[in-house]
All heavy atoms as an XYZ file, in Angstrom:
927
protein
N       0.696     28.791    -31.145
C       1.867     27.943    -31.288
C       1.666     27.342    -32.713
O       0.682     26.935    -33.081
C       1.890     26.903    -30.298
C       3.139     25.997    -30.444
S       3.225     24.739    -29.113
C       3.206     25.732    -27.553
N       2.703     27.281    -33.558
C       2.670     26.831    -34.835
C       2.601     25.286    -34.786
O       2.929     24.570    -33.970
C       3.826     27.390    -35.745
O       4.992     26.547    -35.399
N       2.065     24.724    -36.009
C       1.911     23.219    -36.120
C       3.413     22.635    -36.213
O       3.431     21.322    -35.983
C       1.077     22.870    -37.242
C      -0.273     23.064    -36.955
O      -0.754     23.144    -35.861
O      -1.090     23.200    -37.906
N       4.480     23.423    -36.374
C       5.765     22.842    -36.617
C       6.124     22.085    -35.345
O       6.671     21.005    -35.340
C       6.703     23.963    -36.789
O       6.345     24.663    -37.928
C       8.201     23.421    -36.973
N       5.801     22.687    -34.164
C       6.114     22.002    -32.852
C       5.495     20.527    -32.813
O       6.048     19.634    -32.419
C       5.513     22.708    -31.699
C       5.751     22.012    -30.418
C       6.851     21.974    -29.701
C       4.581     21.308    -29.856
C       6.965     21.280    -28.498
C       4.703     20.639    -28.619
C       5.847     20.598    -28.002
O       6.042     19.920    -26.870
N       4.189     20.351    -33.415
C       3.615     19.109    -33.276
C       4.187     18.018    -34.379
O       3.997     16.883    -34.110
C       2.115     19.315    -33.477
C       1.564     20.213    -32.571
C       1.209     21.561    -32.946
C       1.302     19.848    -31.200
C       0.879     22.498    -31.978
C       0.861     20.782    -30.202
C       0.551     22.009    -30.698
O       0.027     22.931    -29.784
N       4.848     18.586    -35.341
C       5.376     17.805    -36.378
C       6.849     17.533    -36.173
O       7.470     16.730    -36.937
C       5.154     18.454    -37.714
C       3.833     18.714    -38.200
C       3.540     19.545    -39.251
O       4.419     20.017    -39.776
O       2.295     19.868    -39.580
N       7.445     18.049    -35.137
C       8.995     18.216    -34.909
C       9.374     16.632    -34.393
O       8.748     16.282    -33.508
C       9.436     19.246    -34.134
C      10.741     19.304    -33.803
C      11.710     19.597    -34.699
C      11.264     18.793    -32.516
C      13.109     19.601    -34.422
C      12.577     18.601    -32.328
C      13.517     19.134    -33.202
N      10.437     16.189    -34.829
C      11.033     14.997    -34.267
C      10.662     13.737    -35.075
O       9.783     13.680    -35.842
N      11.210     12.697    -34.569
C      10.868     11.350    -35.154
C       9.450     10.960    -34.625
O       8.885     11.563    -33.753
C      11.868     10.337    -34.612
O      11.662     10.141    -33.185
C      13.284     10.689    -34.979
N       9.037      9.859    -35.292
C       7.710      9.308    -34.876
C       7.736      8.859    -33.394
O       6.744      9.120    -32.779
C       7.356      8.233    -35.838
N       8.672      8.368    -32.931
C       8.925      7.881    -31.689
C       8.833      8.995    -30.556
O       8.230      8.944    -29.649
C      10.124      7.117    -31.417
N       9.616     10.215    -30.978
C       9.566     11.373    -30.208
C       8.149     12.036    -30.074
O       7.733     12.416    -29.174
C      10.568     12.410    -30.671
C      12.026     11.935    -30.392
C      13.037     12.765    -31.332
O      12.717     13.333    -32.301
O      14.216     12.764    -30.911
N       7.401     12.049    -31.320
C       6.148     12.564    -31.332
C       5.162     11.673    -30.540
O       4.331     12.187    -29.778
C       5.771     12.783    -32.689
C       6.388     13.979    -33.374
C       6.041     14.219    -34.713
N       6.670     13.188    -35.598
C       6.064     12.624    -36.681
N       4.852     12.887    -37.109
N       6.673     11.658    -37.355
N       5.409     10.424    -30.558
C       4.524      9.515    -29.776
C       4.682      9.762    -28.307
O       3.784      9.893    -27.488
C       4.957      8.029    -30.206
C       4.316      7.076    -29.339
C       4.968      6.134    -28.469
C       2.912      6.578    -29.110
N       4.111      5.308    -27.872
C       2.853      5.600    -28.186
C       1.679      7.152    -29.709
C       1.606      5.021    -27.845
C       0.503      6.557    -29.360
C       0.428      5.475    -28.348
N       5.983      9.847    -27.869
C       6.163     10.182    -26.440
C       5.617     11.560    -26.027
O       5.124     11.684    -24.971
C       7.806     10.149    -26.204
C       8.393      8.762    -26.240
O       7.680      7.769    -26.122
O       9.694      8.805    -26.379
N       5.733     12.441    -26.951
C       5.129     13.813    -26.692
C       3.613     13.664    -26.646
O       3.133     14.293    -25.700
C       5.568     14.781    -27.792
C       5.273     16.308    -27.434
C       5.742     17.155    -28.556
N       7.176     16.948    -28.917
C       7.571     16.696    -30.041
N       6.759     16.689    -31.132
N       8.939     16.585    -30.389
N       3.044     13.017    -27.434
C       1.524     12.965    -27.448
C       1.095     12.211    -26.160
O       0.210     12.660    -25.494
C       1.114     12.014    -28.672
N       1.806     11.058    -25.794
C       1.519     10.452    -24.497
C       1.702     11.414    -23.290
O       0.920     11.302    -22.360
C       2.453      9.136    -24.290
C       1.985      7.985    -25.214
C       2.943      6.835    -24.941
O       4.076      6.905    -25.012
N       2.307      5.729    -24.786
N       2.639     12.095    -23.296
C       2.909     13.120    -22.139
C       1.803     14.095    -22.057
O       1.186     14.352    -20.993
C       4.214     13.909    -22.385
C       4.437     14.986    -21.536
C       4.999     14.864    -20.230
C       4.101     16.487    -21.980
C       5.214     16.007    -19.374
C       4.286     17.410    -21.050
C       4.866     17.197    -19.816
N       1.362     14.679    -23.184
C       0.227     15.635    -23.253
C      -1.008     14.901    -22.869
O      -1.910     15.433    -22.014
C       0.065     16.305    -24.543
C       1.057     17.558    -24.687
C       2.127     17.332    -25.649
C       1.009     18.565    -23.962
C       2.957     18.357    -25.712
C       1.862     19.638    -24.074
C       3.018     19.590    -24.972
N      -1.279     13.697    -23.345
C      -2.505     12.933    -22.855
C      -2.402     12.710    -21.326
O      -3.439     13.040    -20.739
C      -2.520     11.536    -23.586
C      -3.840     10.846    -23.242
C      -4.985     10.918    -24.011
C      -3.929      9.957    -22.315
C      -6.170     10.307    -23.766
C      -4.981      9.283    -21.960
C      -6.108      9.467    -22.700
N      -1.393     12.324    -20.977
C      -1.296     12.023    -19.391
C      -1.354     13.297    -18.608
O      -2.008     13.280    -17.450
C       0.092     11.411    -19.141
C       0.224     10.012    -19.573
O      -0.902      9.381    -19.893
O       1.292      9.484    -19.640
N      -1.113     14.451    -19.111
C      -1.251     15.804    -18.525
C      -2.642     16.275    -18.763
O      -3.033     17.470    -18.277
C      -0.258     16.740    -19.020
N      -3.570     15.484    -19.311
C      -4.950     15.901    -19.633
C      -5.115     17.044    -20.606
O      -6.006     17.788    -20.616
C      -5.699     16.059    -18.312
C      -5.730     14.786    -17.555
C      -6.598     14.920    -16.266
C      -6.581     13.510    -15.620
N      -7.197     13.545    -14.351
N      -4.078     17.145    -21.425
C      -4.023     18.200    -22.488
C      -4.374     17.552    -23.793
O      -3.531     17.276    -24.617
C      -2.517     18.882    -22.531
C      -2.284     19.672    -21.478
C      -2.946     20.999    -21.369
O      -3.536     21.446    -22.359
O      -3.089     21.495    -20.174
N      -5.660     17.081    -23.774
C      -6.096     16.211    -24.962
C      -6.163     17.005    -26.333
O      -5.888     16.348    -27.210
C      -7.540     15.826    -24.562
C      -7.596     15.089    -23.178
C      -8.362     15.614    -22.220
C      -6.892     13.920    -23.021
C      -8.408     14.906    -20.957
C      -6.924     13.260    -21.767
C      -7.714     13.776    -20.792
O      -7.730     13.146    -19.632
N      -6.406     18.165    -26.289
C      -6.321     19.050    -27.562
C      -4.958     18.929    -28.230
O      -4.762     18.637    -29.402
N      -3.873     19.035    -27.349
C      -2.448     19.114    -27.815
C      -2.163     17.627    -28.275
O      -1.427     17.480    -29.317
C      -1.657     19.502    -26.734
O      -2.036     20.919    -26.380
C      -0.135     19.621    -27.325
N      -2.558     16.722    -27.420
C      -2.405     15.263    -27.876
C      -2.985     14.883    -29.206
O      -2.320     14.407    -30.157
C      -2.776     14.292    -26.855
N      -4.229     15.447    -29.447
C      -4.856     15.200    -30.784
C      -3.988     15.754    -31.887
O      -3.900     15.204    -32.890
C      -6.285     15.814    -30.733
C      -6.883     16.030    -32.119
C      -7.264     14.997    -29.847
N      -3.593     17.010    -31.693
C      -2.834     17.717    -32.745
C      -1.469     16.872    -33.223
O      -1.257     16.812    -34.350
C      -2.411     19.064    -32.310
C      -3.519     19.997    -32.170
C      -3.139     21.347    -31.743
N      -2.533     22.209    -32.879
C      -2.256     23.311    -32.816
N      -2.491     24.064    -31.614
N      -1.717     24.073    -33.800
N      -0.832     16.356    -32.100
C       0.180     15.465    -32.391
C      -0.050     14.089    -33.018
O       0.488     13.618    -34.072
C       1.101     15.166    -31.233
C       1.622     16.468    -30.675
C       2.278     14.216    -31.346
C       2.145     16.551    -29.240
N      -1.147     13.490    -32.510
C      -1.548     12.165    -32.878
C      -2.159     12.109    -34.245
O      -2.054     11.192    -34.918
C      -2.538     11.638    -31.854
C      -1.888     11.102    -30.559
C      -2.925     10.997    -29.463
C      -1.085      9.877    -30.671
N      -2.879     13.108    -34.719
C      -3.420     13.154    -36.068
C      -2.348     13.063    -37.107
O      -2.526     12.256    -37.943
C      -4.236     14.491    -36.267
C      -5.577     14.591    -35.811
C      -6.421     15.679    -36.167
N      -5.697     17.008    -36.060
C      -6.197     18.086    -35.513
N      -7.433     18.105    -35.163
N      -5.539     19.167    -35.319
N      -1.257     13.737    -36.876
C      -0.080     13.441    -37.856
C       0.489     12.083    -37.852
O       0.685     11.537    -38.788
N       0.685     11.521    -36.684
C       1.099     10.180    -36.495
C       0.278      9.174    -37.173
O       0.624      8.190    -37.813
C       1.350      9.807    -35.037
C       2.563     10.393    -34.420
C       2.539     10.203    -32.946
C       3.842      9.968    -34.973
N      -1.074      9.294    -36.947
C      -2.130      8.321    -37.543
C      -2.102      8.563    -39.079
O      -2.099      7.533    -39.715
C      -3.423      8.643    -36.910
C      -4.547      7.765    -37.635
C      -3.429      8.118    -35.407
N      -1.965      9.753    -39.488
C      -1.962      9.898    -41.049
C      -0.702      9.167    -41.567
O      -0.821      8.648    -42.715
C      -1.916     11.494    -41.310
N       0.432      9.244    -40.907
C       1.593      8.665    -41.476
C       1.647      7.132    -41.266
O       2.144      6.427    -42.188
C       2.900      9.202    -40.592
C       3.218     10.583    -40.932
C       4.385     11.157    -39.974
O       5.265     10.210    -39.573
O       4.350     12.298    -39.759
N       1.086      6.652    -40.254
C       1.018      5.232    -39.941
C      -0.363      4.808    -39.492
O      -0.611      4.355    -38.411
C       2.054      4.960    -38.794
C       3.403      5.384    -38.975
N       4.281      4.772    -39.810
C       3.961      6.599    -38.506
C       5.528      5.487    -39.905
N       5.344      6.632    -39.062
N      -1.278      4.882    -40.555
C      -2.728      4.377    -40.149
C      -2.898      2.992    -39.590
O      -3.924      2.765    -39.106
C      -3.301      4.677    -41.448
C      -2.452      4.700    -42.538
C      -1.094      5.101    -41.967
N      -1.967      2.192    -39.982
C      -2.112      0.816    -39.501
C      -1.686      0.545    -38.063
O      -2.117     -0.629    -37.612
C      -1.228     -0.201    -40.399
C       0.185     -0.013    -40.127
C       0.869      1.371    -40.687
O       0.353      1.996    -41.321
O       2.070      1.425    -40.301
N      -1.238      1.595    -37.411
C      -0.793      1.309    -35.896
C      -1.899      1.469    -35.001
O      -2.421      2.663    -34.889
C       0.487      2.150    -35.687
C       1.721      1.703    -36.506
C       2.948      2.312    -35.891
O       3.016      3.225    -35.029
N       4.047      1.967    -36.536
N      -2.344      0.439    -34.364
C      -3.513      0.485    -33.553
C      -3.285      1.429    -32.266
O      -4.130      2.088    -31.881
C      -3.801     -0.881    -33.018
O      -4.101     -1.703    -34.185
C      -5.045     -0.871    -32.070
N      -2.090      1.341    -31.611
C      -1.989      2.152    -30.401
C      -2.094      3.543    -30.579
O      -2.681      4.285    -29.769
C      -0.510      1.812    -29.793
N      -1.615      4.167    -31.716
C      -1.664      5.576    -31.903
C      -3.086      5.964    -32.218
O      -3.661      6.965    -31.736
C      -0.791      5.948    -33.202
C       0.717      5.737    -32.830
C       1.519      6.013    -34.165
O       2.529      6.680    -33.967
N       1.226      5.674    -35.214
N      -3.865      5.058    -32.963
C      -5.207      5.369    -33.326
C      -6.050      5.301    -31.990
O      -7.020      6.131    -31.851
C      -5.718      4.481    -34.403
C      -6.930      5.004    -35.110
C      -7.326      4.069    -36.381
N      -6.634      4.200    -37.378
C      -6.729      5.097    -38.370
N      -7.732      5.949    -38.388
N      -5.894      5.146    -39.443
N      -5.813      4.283    -31.184
C      -6.604      4.167    -29.873
C      -6.277      5.337    -28.931
O      -7.192      5.991    -28.370
C      -6.219      2.935    -29.155
C      -6.824      1.709    -29.665
C      -6.348      0.427    -28.935
C      -8.362      1.682    -29.493
N      -5.120      5.911    -28.895
C      -4.744      7.005    -28.063
C      -5.519      8.207    -28.731
O      -6.030      9.086    -27.921
C      -3.394      7.145    -27.992
C      -2.962      8.238    -26.858
C      -3.492      7.942    -25.406
C      -1.319      8.470    -26.830
N      -5.464      8.372    -29.880
C      -6.270      9.530    -30.656
C      -7.666      9.396    -30.277
O      -8.269     10.429    -29.931
C      -5.982      9.456    -32.213
C      -6.715     10.579    -32.978
C      -6.331     11.900    -32.490
C      -6.349     10.306    -34.385
N      -8.281      8.293    -30.341
C      -9.772      7.993    -30.078
C      -9.913      8.429    -28.628
O     -10.978      9.172    -28.260
C     -10.033      6.622    -30.305
N      -9.124      8.054    -27.740
C      -9.155      8.336    -26.359
C      -9.075      9.943    -26.092
O      -9.857     10.348    -25.251
C      -8.174      7.677    -25.470
C      -8.393      6.232    -25.383
C      -7.290      5.399    -24.632
N      -7.273      5.938    -23.273
C      -6.202      5.798    -22.388
N      -5.058      5.294    -22.940
N      -6.280      6.143    -21.253
N      -8.239     10.424    -26.775
C      -8.099     11.984    -26.608
C      -9.397     12.654    -27.161
O      -9.746     13.531    -26.606
C      -6.809     12.413    -27.494
N      -9.866     12.181    -28.215
C     -11.164     12.769    -28.830
C     -12.216     12.530    -27.783
O     -13.026     13.407    -27.484
C     -11.570     12.072    -30.083
C     -10.845     12.596    -31.356
C     -10.400     11.696    -32.393
C     -10.452     13.941    -31.488
C      -9.792     12.131    -33.497
C      -9.991     14.424    -32.663
C      -9.656     13.503    -33.631
O      -8.904     13.957    -34.854
N     -12.428     11.387    -27.264
C     -13.378     10.994    -26.171
C     -13.316     11.996    -24.996
O     -14.347     12.620    -24.647
C     -13.199      9.583    -25.678
C     -14.248      9.072    -24.773
C     -15.389      8.544    -25.119
C     -14.009      9.273    -23.428
C     -16.381      8.124    -24.219
C     -14.828      8.760    -22.438
C     -16.137      8.305    -22.853
O     -17.145      7.912    -21.881
N     -12.139     12.170    -24.568
C     -11.977     12.972    -23.252
C     -12.149     14.347    -23.601
O     -12.479     15.277    -22.749
C     -10.646     12.659    -22.631
C     -10.505     11.412    -21.926
N     -11.251     11.094    -20.785
C      -9.818     10.308    -22.270
C     -11.026      9.845    -20.414
N     -10.129      9.353    -21.218
N     -11.981     14.803    -24.817
C     -12.241     16.195    -25.270
C     -13.629     16.391    -25.740
O     -13.911     17.532    -26.440
C     -11.129     16.722    -26.198
O     -11.193     15.992    -27.326
N     -14.526     15.438    -25.619
C     -15.898     15.467    -26.109
C     -16.149     15.515    -27.629
O     -17.153     16.128    -27.930
C     -16.665     16.597    -25.377
N     -15.202     15.059    -28.300
C     -15.244     14.999    -29.770
C     -15.659     13.576    -30.187
O     -14.883     12.833    -30.698
C     -13.924     15.426    -30.493
C     -13.525     16.803    -30.114
C     -12.254     17.100    -30.826
O     -12.158     17.104    -32.023
N     -11.069     17.480    -29.930
N     -16.908     13.249    -29.800
C     -17.358     11.786    -29.789
C     -17.522     11.311    -31.156
O     -17.126     10.127    -31.290
C     -18.680     11.764    -28.896
C     -18.604     12.230    -27.579
C     -19.888     12.206    -26.856
C     -17.468     11.480    -26.889
N     -17.995     11.992    -32.134
C     -18.124     11.486    -33.481
C     -16.642     11.202    -34.103
O     -16.592     10.107    -34.835
C     -18.926     12.334    -34.381
O     -18.221     13.570    -34.539
N     -15.824     11.990    -33.683
C     -14.263     11.695    -34.131
C     -13.761     10.464    -33.448
O     -13.079      9.654    -34.036
C     -13.496     12.955    -33.928
C     -13.659     14.085    -34.882
C     -12.900     15.253    -34.650
N     -13.313     16.239    -35.754
C     -12.721     17.505    -35.695
N     -11.871     17.799    -34.760
N     -12.967     18.306    -36.661
N     -14.110     10.365    -32.154
C     -13.606      9.202    -31.377
C     -14.272      7.907    -32.079
O     -13.605      6.946    -32.336
C     -14.100      9.288    -29.958
N     -15.497      7.997    -32.436
C     -16.191      6.879    -33.067
C     -15.598      6.400    -34.392
O     -15.438      5.374    -34.640
C     -17.741      7.362    -33.226
C     -18.535      6.191    -33.867
C     -19.979      6.658    -34.143
O     -20.386      7.710    -33.593
O     -20.719      5.861    -34.811
N     -15.225      7.416    -35.133
C     -14.579      7.206    -36.457
C     -13.284      6.400    -36.277
O     -13.050      5.569    -37.004
C     -14.354      8.531    -37.192
O     -15.654      9.192    -37.356
C     -13.579      8.339    -38.616
N     -12.493      6.945    -35.348
C     -11.217      6.220    -35.113
C     -11.332      4.774    -34.588
O     -10.652      3.908    -35.037
C     -10.269      7.111    -34.121
C      -9.867      8.433    -34.715
C      -9.169      8.341    -35.984
O      -8.284      7.458    -36.192
O      -9.191      9.330    -36.760
N     -12.270      4.618    -33.630
C     -12.635      3.333    -33.217
C     -13.090      2.356    -34.251
O     -12.670      1.210    -34.331
C     -13.505      3.363    -31.995
C     -13.001      4.132    -30.856
C     -14.038      4.534    -29.894
C     -11.791      3.379    -30.158
N     -13.953      2.826    -35.101
C     -14.469      1.995    -36.093
C     -13.291      1.624    -36.997
O     -13.199      0.577    -37.697
C     -15.560      2.658    -36.926
C     -17.008      2.907    -36.139
C     -17.827      3.775    -36.912
C     -17.504      1.500    -36.003
N     -12.381      2.578    -37.355
C     -11.254      2.314    -38.185
C     -10.388      1.199    -37.584
O      -9.842      0.238    -38.219
C     -10.423      3.455    -38.418
N     -10.129      1.204    -36.214
C      -9.500      0.169    -35.537
C     -10.240     -1.174    -35.623
O      -9.598     -2.168    -35.986
C      -9.263      0.478    -33.968
C      -8.777     -0.645    -33.324
C      -8.260      1.734    -33.857
N     -11.457     -1.137    -35.365
C     -12.200     -2.435    -35.427
C     -12.438     -2.890    -36.933
O     -12.470     -4.141    -37.045
C     -13.734     -2.246    -34.771
C     -13.613     -2.088    -33.321
C     -14.908     -1.543    -32.779
C     -13.248     -3.267    -32.588
N     -12.258     -2.048    -37.920
C     -12.286     -2.522    -39.229
C     -11.087     -3.494    -39.532
O     -11.182     -4.501    -40.211
C     -12.423     -1.465    -40.229
C     -12.593     -1.861    -41.772
C     -12.667     -0.672    -42.630
O     -13.415      0.243    -42.286
O     -11.931     -0.579    -43.646
N      -9.985     -3.035    -38.949
C      -8.611     -3.743    -39.184
C      -8.549     -4.961    -38.243
O      -7.955     -5.997    -38.608
C      -7.510     -2.763    -38.919
C      -7.320     -1.754    -39.967
C      -6.098     -0.827    -39.744
N      -4.893     -1.598    -39.769
C      -4.237     -2.012    -40.767
N      -4.620     -1.751    -41.941
N      -3.112     -2.724    -40.673
N      -9.124     -4.791    -36.993
C      -9.050     -5.820    -35.997
C     -10.344     -5.904    -35.205
O     -10.384     -5.250    -34.154
C      -7.833     -5.431    -35.140
C      -7.415     -6.530    -34.088
O      -8.045     -7.571    -34.027
O      -6.485     -6.217    -33.140
N     -11.261     -6.749    -35.691
C     -12.483     -6.783    -35.104
C     -12.537     -7.345    -33.669
O     -13.476     -7.266    -32.938
C     -13.341     -7.686    -36.096
C     -12.489     -7.889    -37.170
C     -11.145     -7.523    -36.916
N     -11.514     -7.963    -33.223
C     -11.411     -8.575    -31.926
C     -10.447     -7.714    -30.954
O      -9.970     -8.144    -29.947
C     -10.806     -9.999    -31.849
C     -11.858    -10.946    -32.586
C      -9.430    -10.049    -32.516
N     -10.291     -6.368    -31.328
C      -9.570     -5.531    -30.391
C     -10.626     -5.135    -29.251
O     -11.504     -4.225    -29.465
C      -9.148     -4.263    -31.175
C      -8.693     -3.109    -30.335
C      -7.602     -3.475    -29.440
O      -6.521     -3.963    -29.827
O      -7.718     -3.200    -28.226
N     -10.395     -5.779    -28.171
C     -11.312     -5.657    -26.978
C     -11.565     -4.313    -26.524
O     -12.600     -3.794    -26.195
C     -10.984     -6.603    -25.948
C     -12.018     -6.718    -24.832
C     -11.679     -5.669    -23.632
O     -10.569     -5.341    -23.460
N     -12.755     -5.507    -22.851
N     -10.427     -3.487    -26.278
C     -10.470     -2.187    -25.773
C     -11.279     -1.267    -26.680
O     -12.094     -0.416    -26.326
C      -9.136     -1.675    -25.406
C      -9.204     -0.316    -24.738
C      -9.567     -0.298    -23.393
C      -8.837      0.834    -25.309
C      -9.782      0.900    -22.663
C      -9.014      1.971    -24.655
C      -9.405      2.147    -23.370
O      -9.561      3.305    -22.617
N     -10.970     -1.326    -28.062
C     -11.580     -0.471    -28.954
C     -13.187     -0.818    -28.953
O     -13.909      0.072    -29.137
C     -11.072     -0.754    -30.401
N     -13.445     -2.031    -28.770
C     -14.907     -2.320    -28.726
C     -15.644     -1.849    -27.561
O     -16.582     -1.197    -27.619
C     -15.020     -3.968    -28.688
C     -16.298     -4.619    -28.761
C     -16.935     -4.514    -30.085
N     -16.135     -5.260    -31.281
C     -16.489     -5.134    -32.453
N     -17.549     -4.491    -32.818
N     -15.743     -5.729    -33.433
N     -14.860     -1.866    -26.407
C     -15.336     -1.286    -25.270
C     -15.537      0.216    -25.229
O     -16.633      0.737    -24.978
C     -14.488     -1.630    -24.006
C     -14.753     -0.940    -22.645
C     -16.078     -1.383    -22.177
C     -13.723     -1.311    -21.643
N     -14.471      0.816    -25.806
C     -14.438      2.191    -26.005
C     -15.516      2.793    -27.022
O     -16.253      3.817    -26.748
C     -13.073      2.647    -26.423
C     -12.772      4.074    -25.945
S     -11.107      4.514    -26.266
C     -11.467      6.238    -26.637
N     -15.800      1.938    -28.011
C     -16.799      2.297    -28.917
C     -18.212      2.332    -28.201
O     -18.990      3.198    -28.445
C     -16.823      1.524    -30.162
C     -17.925      1.635    -31.252
C     -17.843      3.021    -31.737
C     -17.783      0.664    -32.315
N     -18.353      1.289    -27.470
C     -19.658      1.079    -26.735
C     -19.838      2.351    -25.734
O     -20.947      2.976    -25.792
N     -18.797      2.684    -25.046
C     -18.869      3.804    -24.138
C     -19.041      5.171    -24.879
O     -19.759      5.997    -24.462
C     -17.620      4.011    -23.294
C     -17.432      2.826    -22.387
C     -18.454      2.829    -21.246
N     -18.191      1.684    -20.307
C     -19.222      0.709    -19.928
N     -20.434      1.156    -20.290
N     -18.863     -0.121    -19.138
N     -18.450      5.242    -26.076
C     -18.584      6.430    -26.939
C     -20.049      6.583    -27.478
O     -20.737      7.695    -27.324
C     -17.690      6.446    -28.084
O     -16.269      6.422    -27.511
C     -17.806      7.728    -28.919
N     -20.562      5.556    -27.895
C     -22.084      5.503    -28.347
C     -22.988      5.747    -27.168
O     -23.916      6.615    -27.284
C     -22.283      4.161    -28.960
C     -21.591      3.915    -30.318
C     -21.810      2.487    -30.736
C     -22.029      4.867    -31.342
N     -22.665      5.206    -26.113
C     -23.488      5.468    -24.878
C     -23.520      6.910    -24.417
O     -24.540      7.584    -24.096
C     -22.818      4.677    -23.700
C     -23.685      3.773    -22.982
C     -22.998      3.005    -21.764
O     -21.863      3.339    -21.380
O     -23.589      2.099    -21.343
N     -22.335      7.522    -24.437
C     -22.185      9.012    -24.200
C     -22.999      9.888    -25.059
O     -23.319     10.944    -24.702
C     -20.734      9.318    -24.092
C     -20.470     10.603    -23.531
C     -18.915     10.806    -23.116
N     -18.594     12.127    -22.720
C     -17.409     12.572    -22.835
N     -16.431     11.911    -23.106
N     -17.222     13.958    -22.505
N     -23.175      9.413    -26.318
C     -23.966     10.085    -27.288
C     -25.460      9.735    -27.144
O     -26.227     10.337    -27.986
C     -23.414      9.707    -28.780
C     -22.109     10.255    -29.052
C     -21.634      9.778    -30.445
O     -22.046     10.368    -31.440
N     -20.789      8.765    -30.433
N     -25.792      9.055    -26.196
C     -27.225      8.725    -26.037
C     -27.725      7.652    -27.048
O     -28.929      7.482    -27.298
N     -26.728      6.859    -27.614
C     -27.103      5.743    -28.548
C     -27.130      4.405    -27.917
O     -26.376      3.580    -28.301
C     -26.230      5.976    -29.685
C     -26.517      7.367    -30.404
C     -25.423      7.674    -31.398
N     -25.097      6.714    -32.381
C     -23.920      6.861    -33.216
N     -23.147      7.895    -33.122
N     -23.703      5.901    -34.054
N     -27.774      4.219    -26.874
C     -27.613      2.984    -26.077
C     -27.882      1.697    -26.787
O     -27.258      0.743    -26.590
C     -28.537      3.003    -24.834
C     -28.485      1.949    -23.886
C     -27.083      1.801    -23.263
O     -26.646      2.767    -22.775
N     -26.495      0.462    -23.187
N     -28.874      1.742    -27.693
C     -29.211      0.649    -28.489
C     -27.989      0.004    -29.297
O     -27.754     -1.065    -29.523
C     -30.398      0.699    -29.340
C     -31.722      0.806    -28.497
O     -31.735      0.424    -27.367
O     -32.748      1.280    -29.073
N     -27.262      1.112    -29.797
C     -26.062      0.735    -30.698
C     -24.955      0.343    -29.804
O     -24.033     -0.381    -30.145
C     -25.745      2.045    -31.532
C     -26.697      2.284    -32.610
C     -26.263      3.547    -33.246
O     -25.308      3.629    -34.059
O     -26.963      4.607    -33.109
N     -24.877      0.894    -28.534
C     -23.685      0.582    -27.607
C     -23.750     -0.736    -27.020
O     -22.753     -1.400    -26.907
C     -23.764      1.711    -26.501
N     -25.018     -1.287    -26.773
C     -25.109     -2.483    -26.001
C     -24.410     -3.747    -26.612
O     -23.720     -4.365    -25.966
C     -26.729     -2.808    -25.893
O     -27.201     -1.740    -25.041
C     -26.863     -4.006    -25.068
N     -24.526     -3.967    -27.858
C     -23.819     -5.048    -28.442
C     -22.277     -5.031    -28.393
O     -21.713     -6.015    -28.178
C     -24.261     -5.129    -29.982
C     -25.443     -4.232    -30.077
C     -25.424     -3.350    -29.006
N     -21.807     -3.787    -28.458
C     -20.368     -3.637    -28.429
C     -19.932     -3.789    -26.918
O     -18.803     -4.340    -26.784
C     -19.926     -2.171    -28.845
C     -20.175     -1.930    -30.366
N     -19.403     -2.535    -31.341
C     -21.153     -1.186    -30.969
C     -19.918     -2.128    -32.480
N     -20.882     -1.431    -32.290
N     -20.647     -3.335    -26.055
C     -20.266     -3.558    -24.593
C     -20.380     -4.943    -24.165
O     -19.554     -5.367    -23.464
C     -21.191     -2.620    -23.678
C     -21.065     -1.116    -23.852
C     -22.168     -0.409    -23.114
C     -19.631     -0.738    -23.549
N     -21.428     -5.696    -24.698
C     -21.560     -7.108    -24.390
C     -20.389     -7.863    -25.063
O     -19.857     -8.896    -24.307
C     -22.870     -7.677    -24.891
C     -24.075     -7.211    -24.125
C     -25.322     -7.874    -24.502
N     -26.411     -7.443    -23.688
C     -27.646     -7.518    -24.035
N     -28.010     -7.792    -25.133
N     -28.632     -7.213    -23.009
N     -20.033     -7.633    -26.252
C     -18.952     -8.194    -26.937
C     -17.680     -8.098    -26.180
O     -16.765     -9.030    -25.934
C     -18.850     -7.800    -28.299
C     -17.901     -8.698    -29.192
C     -18.154    -10.155    -29.153
C     -18.123     -8.244    -30.634
N     -17.347     -6.809    -25.812
C     -16.237     -6.432    -25.064
C     -16.040     -7.160    -23.760
O     -15.072     -7.636    -23.376
C     -16.149     -4.995    -24.826
N     -17.262     -7.326    -23.024
C     -17.273     -8.012    -21.789
C     -16.959     -9.507    -21.984
O     -16.148    -10.063    -21.317
C     -18.502     -7.725    -21.134
N     -17.532    -10.022    -23.036
C     -17.312    -11.435    -23.344
C     -15.840    -11.753    -23.648
O     -15.210    -12.660    -23.160
C     -18.096    -11.806    -24.458
N     -15.355    -10.839    -24.469
C     -13.848    -11.060    -24.849
C     -13.008    -10.813    -23.747
O     -11.813    -11.477    -23.642
C     -13.510     -9.850    -25.752
C     -14.007    -10.004    -27.144
S     -13.587     -8.463    -28.092
C     -14.135     -8.906    -29.702
N     -13.373    -10.133    -22.650
C     -12.629     -9.867    -21.348
C     -12.896    -11.054    -20.308
O     -12.303    -11.047    -19.250
C     -12.847     -8.546    -20.681
N     -13.835    -11.915    -20.694
C     -14.228    -13.030    -19.817
C     -15.092    -12.630    -18.692
O     -15.211    -13.243    -17.610
N     -15.729    -11.487    -18.809
C     -16.840    -11.018    -17.899
C     -18.170    -11.314    -18.283
O     -18.361    -11.549    -19.453
C     -16.540     -9.452    -17.740
C     -15.226     -8.995    -17.388
C     -14.945     -7.584    -17.442
O     -15.977     -6.811    -17.815
O     -13.805     -7.035    -17.260
N     -18.984    -11.336    -17.195
C     -20.367    -11.423    -17.449
C     -21.009    -10.058    -17.535
O     -20.872     -9.252    -16.544
C     -21.117    -12.117    -16.308
O     -20.481    -13.471    -16.070
C     -22.629    -12.312    -16.522
N     -21.596     -9.561    -18.656
C     -21.952     -8.419    -18.871
C     -23.229     -7.959    -17.897
O     -24.034     -8.866    -17.735
C     -22.476     -8.151    -20.308
C     -22.639     -9.567    -20.705
C     -21.716    -10.443    -19.811
N     -23.339     -6.822    -17.441
C     -24.344     -6.346    -16.474
C     -25.346     -5.554    -17.388
O     -26.110     -4.767    -16.762
C     -23.905     -5.437    -15.354
C     -22.997     -6.157    -14.445
O     -22.945     -7.429    -14.474
O     -22.174     -5.603    -13.707
N     -25.451     -5.671    -18.599
C     -26.206     -4.860    -19.471
C     -27.639     -5.514    -19.690
O     -27.763     -6.677    -19.999
C     -25.607     -4.592    -20.755
C     -24.169     -4.124    -20.424
C     -26.342     -3.597    -21.580
C     -23.337     -4.025    -21.682
């Protein structure tokens, strides 16, 4: 399939399409759509978070980490990005790096961390 399909439509239509593919667990297809959206609108947190989630679920952990760090650079108190970064680092076997992010995410959510 050509990339034209992934670039077709308005940003809102592509966002809907990306969510559809993500929900269908077609993470690679969601990534192809979301990469273009994030390139066009890098400041939008929701698109970047969904891209990071799609990378995470398709085991592209270093790419997920990159997107999550970009979100946290713009918004250091984005609780979900903090949690997801911790889980991404954990999944890479980097527990020492993951722990502070997981603790901070738990504190932001008003939870007592079990770490």
